C-alpha positions in Angstrom: 71.0 130.5 93.7 70.9 132.4 90.5 73.5 134.4 88.3 73.3 137.9 89.0 71.3 137.2 92.1 73.6 139.6 94.2 72.3 142.7 92.5 69.1 144.6 93.4 65.8 143.3 91.9 65.0 146.6 90.4 68.4 146.5 88.5 67.7 143.0 87.3 64.3 144.3 85.9 66.0 147.1 84.2 69.0 145.0 82.4 67.2 141.6 81.7 64.6 140.8 79.0 64.5 137.4 80.7 66.2 137.1 84.2 68.5 134.3 85.0 66.8 131.3 86.3 67.1 130.0 89.8 68.8 126.5 90.5 70.2 124.5 93.3 72.8 121.8 93.7 69.8 119.2 93.2 68.8 120.7 89.9 69.3 118.3 86.8 72.9 117.7 85.5 72.2 119.5 82.2 71.3 122.6 83.8 74.1 122.7 86.3 76.8 121.9 83.7 75.5 125.1 81.8 75.3 127.1 85.1 78.9 126.6 86.3 80.0 130.0 84.9 83.2 131.2 86.4 84.4 128.4 88.7 86.6 130.0 91.4 89.6 128.1 92.6 90.8 128.4 96.2 93.5 126.6 98.1 91.9 124.1 100.7 94.4 125.5 103.3 92.9 129.0 103.5 92.3 129.3 107.4 89.1 131.4 106.8 87.8 129.3 104.0 84.2 129.3 105.2 84.3 133.1 105.3 85.6 133.2 101.9 83.0 131.0 100.5 80.2 133.1 102.0 81.8 136.2 100.8 82.3 135.2 97.2 78.7 133.7 97.0 77.6 137.2 98.0 79.6 138.8 95.1 77.9 136.5 92.5 80.2 133.4 92.5 78.0 130.2 92.0 80.6 127.3 91.8 83.9 126.9 93.5 86.7 124.4 93.7 88.6 123.8 96.9 92.1 122.6 95.9 94.2 119.9 97.3 96.3 119.5 94.4 98.8 122.0 92.4 97.7 125.1 94.5 99.2 123.8 97.8 102.4 122.3 98.7 103.0 118.4 99.0 103.5 118.7 102.6 100.4 120.7 103.2 97.8 118.0 102.0 97.0 116.5 105.3 96.7 119.9 106.9 94.4 120.8 103.9 92.1 117.9 104.3 91.7 118.5 108.1 90.9 122.1 107.2 88.3 121.3 104.7 86.4 119.1 107.4 86.5 122.1 109.9 85.4 124.7 107.2 82.4 122.4 106.1 81.3 122.1 109.6 81.5 126.0 110.0 79.5 126.4 106.9 76.9 124.0 107.8 76.5 125.8 111.1 75.5 128.9 109.5 71.8 129.6 109.0 70.3 131.3 106.0 73.6 130.8 104.0 73.4 129.2 100.7 77.0 128.6 99.5 78.0 128.0 95.8 78.2 124.5 94.2 81.2 123.2 96.0 83.8 120.7 94.5 87.1 119.4 96.1 90.2 119.0 93.8 91.7 115.8 95.0 95.2 114.1 94.1 94.5 110.5 94.6 91.3 108.4 94.3 91.4 107.0 97.9 91.1 110.7 99.1 87.4 110.7 97.7 85.8 108.2 100.0 88.0 109.2 103.0 86.9 112.8 102.7 83.4 111.9 102.1 83.5 109.7 105.4 85.1 112.5 107.4 82.7 115.2 106.2 80.0 113.2 107.7 76.6 115.1 107.4 78.1 118.2 106.2 78.9 116.3 102.8 75.3 117.8 102.0 77.2 120.9 100.9 79.4 119.0 98.7 78.4 118.8 94.8 81.5 116.7 93.7 85.2 116.2 93.0 87.5 117.6 90.5 89.9 114.9 89.1 93.3 115.9 88.0 95.5 114.9 84.8 92.6 112.7 83.6 93.2 109.8 81.2 91.4 106.4 80.9 94.1 104.7 82.9 94.3 107.2 85.8 90.8 108.5 85.6 88.9 105.1 86.2 90.1 104.7 89.7 88.9 108.0 90.6 85.5 107.4 89.1 85.3 104.0 90.8 86.2 105.7 94.0 83.5 108.4 93.4 80.8 105.7 93.0 81.9 104.0 96.3 81.5 107.3 98.0 78.3 108.1 96.4 76.8 105.0 97.8 78.1 105.5 101.2 76.8 108.8 101.7 73.5 108.7 99.7 74.3 111.8 98.0 74.7 112.6 94.3 78.3 113.6 93.7 79.7 114.7 90.2 83.0 114.6 88.7 84.9 117.2 86.8 87.8 115.6 85.1 90.5 117.8 84.1 92.3 117.3 80.8 95.8 118.3 81.1 98.0 115.4 80.6 101.0 115.4 78.2 99.7 112.4 76.5 96.8 114.6 75.4 99.1 117.4 74.1 101.6 115.1 72.2 100.5 114.5 68.7 101.6 110.8 68.6 99.5 109.8 71.6 96.6 112.4 71.4 94.0 110.4 69.5 94.4 107.2 71.5 94.4 109.3 74.8 91.2 111.1 73.6 89.5 107.9 72.8 90.3 106.4 76.2 88.9 109.7 77.8 85.8 109.1 75.8 85.4 105.5 76.8 86.0 106.4 80.7 83.5 109.4 80.8 81.0 107.6 78.7 80.9 104.7 81.0 80.2 107.2 83.9 78.3 109.7 82.0 75.5 110.4 84.7 78.2 111.4 87.1 80.5 113.5 84.7 79.1 117.3 85.0 81.8 118.9 82.8 85.1 118.5 81.4 87.8 121.2 82.4 90.9 122.0 80.3 94.3 122.4 82.1 96.1 124.7 79.7 98.7 125.8 82.3 99.8 122.2 82.2 99.9 121.9 78.5 102.1 125.1 78.1 104.4 123.7 80.9 105.2 120.7 78.7 106.9 123.1 76.4 108.3 125.7 78.6 105.6 128.3 77.3 103.4 131.0 79.0 100.9 133.2 77.2 101.5 136.9 77.7 98.5 139.0 79.1 97.9 140.4 75.6 97.5 136.9 74.2 94.9 134.1 74.6 95.1 130.4 74.7 94.0 130.6 71.1 97.1 132.5 70.0 99.3 129.6 71.4 98.9 127.2 68.5 100.0 124.0 70.2 97.2 124.7 72.9 94.8 125.7 70.5 95.1 122.5 68.5 94.3 120.3 71.7 91.4 122.5 72.4 90.1 122.0 69.0 90.6 118.0 69.2 89.0 118.0 72.7 85.7 119.7 71.4 85.8 117.7 68.3 85.6 114.5 70.0 84.1 115.5 73.4 82.0 118.4 73.1 79.6 117.3 70.1 76.0 118.6 70.1 74.7 115.3 69.1 73.9 114.1 72.6 77.3 112.2 73.0 79.1 115.3 74.1 79.9 117.1 77.3 80.2 120.6 78.7 83.8 121.5 78.1 84.9 124.6 80.2 87.4 127.3 79.3 90.9 127.5 80.6 92.3 129.7 83.4 93.3 133.1 82.8 96.4 133.8 84.9 96.6 137.5 85.0 94.8 140.1 87.0 95.0 143.9 87.8 96.5 144.6 84.4 96.9 148.0 82.5 94.3 150.5 82.2 92.4 149.9 78.9 89.1 148.9 77.3 85.6 150.5 77.2 86.7 153.9 78.2 84.5 155.7 75.4 81.6 153.5 76.2 81.8 154.3 80.0 82.0 158.1 79.5 78.8 157.9 77.3 76.9 155.5 79.4 74.1 157.0 81.5 73.1 153.4 82.6 73.5 153.8 86.5 73.1 156.8 88.4 76.8 157.1 89.8 79.3 159.5 88.9 80.8 158.6 85.5 84.2 158.8 86.6 83.6 156.6 89.6 82.0 153.9 87.3 84.8 154.4 84.8 87.4 153.5 87.5 85.5 150.7 88.9 85.3 149.1 85.4 88.9 149.8 84.5 89.9 148.0 87.8 88.1 144.9 86.5 89.0 145.0 82.7 91.1 142.9 81.0 91.3 142.9 77.4 93.0 139.4 77.1 90.7 137.8 79.4 87.7 139.3 77.5 89.1 138.1 74.2 89.6 134.7 75.6 86.1 134.5 76.8 84.8 135.3 73.7 87.1 132.8 71.8 86.0 130.1 74.2 82.5 130.8 73.5 83.2 130.7 69.7 84.9 127.4 70.0 82.2 125.6 71.9 83.4 126.0 75.4 81.0 127.2 78.4 82.2 128.5 81.6 85.8 129.0 82.7 88.4 128.0 85.4 89.3 131.3 87.4 92.0 131.9 90.0 90.9 135.5 90.8 87.6 137.0 92.0 87.9 139.7 89.5 87.7 137.4 86.6 84.0 136.1 87.8 82.1 138.9 86.7 83.5 139.3 83.0 82.8 135.5 82.7 79.2 136.0 83.7 78.5 139.3 81.8 79.8 137.7 78.5 77.6 134.7 79.2 74.4 136.5 79.2 72.4 136.0 76.0 71.8 138.9 73.8 68.4 139.9 72.8 69.5 139.5 69.2 70.8 135.9 69.9 67.6 135.0 71.9 65.4 136.4 69.2 67.2 134.3 66.7 67.2 131.1 68.7 63.4 131.4 69.6 62.5 131.8 65.8 64.6 128.8 64.8 63.0 126.7 67.5 59.3 127.6 66.7 57.2 124.4 66.4 56.2 125.4 62.9 59.7 125.4 61.8 60.3 121.8 62.3 60.3 121.2 58.7 63.5 123.3 58.3 63.8 126.3 55.8 65.5 129.5 55.8 64.1 132.8 57.3 65.4 136.3 57.8 66.6 137.4 61.3 64.1 139.8 63.2 66.9 141.9 63.3 67.2 141.7 59.5 70.9 141.4 59.5 71.4 137.7 58.8 70.0 134.4 57.7 68.6 131.7 60.1 68.8 128.2 58.5 66.5 126.2 60.7 68.1 122.9 60.5 72.0 123.7 60.6 71.3 126.3 63.4 69.1 124.0 65.4 71.9 122.9 67.8 73.2 126.4 68.2 69.7 127.6 69.1 69.1 124.9 71.7 72.4 125.5 73.5 71.6 129.4 73.2 68.3 128.9 75.0 69.8 126.7 77.8 72.3 129.5 78.4 69.5 131.9 78.3 67.8 129.7 81.1 70.7 130.1 83.5 72.4 133.4 82.7 69.4 135.2 81.5 68.8 137.5 78.3 69.7 141.2 78.2 67.3 143.8 77.3 67.6 145.2 73.7 69.6 148.3 74.7 71.8 146.7 77.1 75.3 145.3 76.3 78.4 144.1 78.2 79.4 147.3 79.7 76.1 147.6 81.4 76.0 144.0 82.6 79.5 144.5 84.0 78.5 148.0 85.7 75.5 146.5 87.4 77.4 143.5 88.7 80.3 145.8 90.0 77.9 148.2 91.6 75.5 145.6 93.0 
């Protein structure tokens, strides 16, 4: 699979200076954690879940979470488990189909080995489990259960803990909670693919909900938690983990964004009005602002609950030609001793040692999301993805 793999090769050649690289569920963890992109959640009870997975893969989704937790009623858990076993069997029976990276969000540790046993040979389609309300005390049993299940099935299975507990939000317990989480995920570092932020749960502790024109970073109590999580768990010194952006709750909002650019864009040979309407349908100012702020604050990828969110996340994850040029310059072997150089775009200073970690992360993102051509921006990437 690859990002933007659903669009025509000739279009990819037109928009990318460096095309997104291919990867599989067996690729190195470092690559997969960067490649998660927009992780689309779906209730595990959906009766045509296998069809949904195939359809979303055809639209560019590369990671999905099949949820047995908050997205379904307590009374439906057993039915959801049974449905997952049936749907995995359905997927496994289809030839020529490459599903996205698939994860199951469970409620209790004992579900992990039980589901792996019930999936049987179709466990080969599973990449791991999402662990809810993760703290050291609650998380260790999940991670131990994952290790048992992995040994039983002989397949590498990843964990994606969700950081969403009140103990992490409350000021008096935050540092101790973060230190405990750090110990837990550090002990199982090889199995932890990424850490996910549960901002909706954070807001619920104070009866808050951000409006569609506001981002998580406008809610100061939430922004402070994100900052502390990145501070302790997202460091670029080799001790950190990929931390993904929080869910965006809104879709199909008002008609705004990028109208002037669309009217002027000759990028694809379709009627300007048709392209404009397609982009407006997918355009959400708040979502785009939040994705940009996620990246500025050290987060990569995003939890998504609606398919229309996927393409904006991926389009904004593509490395610009300017970013790529700066990163490549900084990491040239002859720059190993440090120093300062002028950007090839002649608009900024690149200081080799302080900017090295940024450059390394940028080139990793370029490997999985690609590098846009010099004259290609977000609108063109979004247009290409929508029209296929």
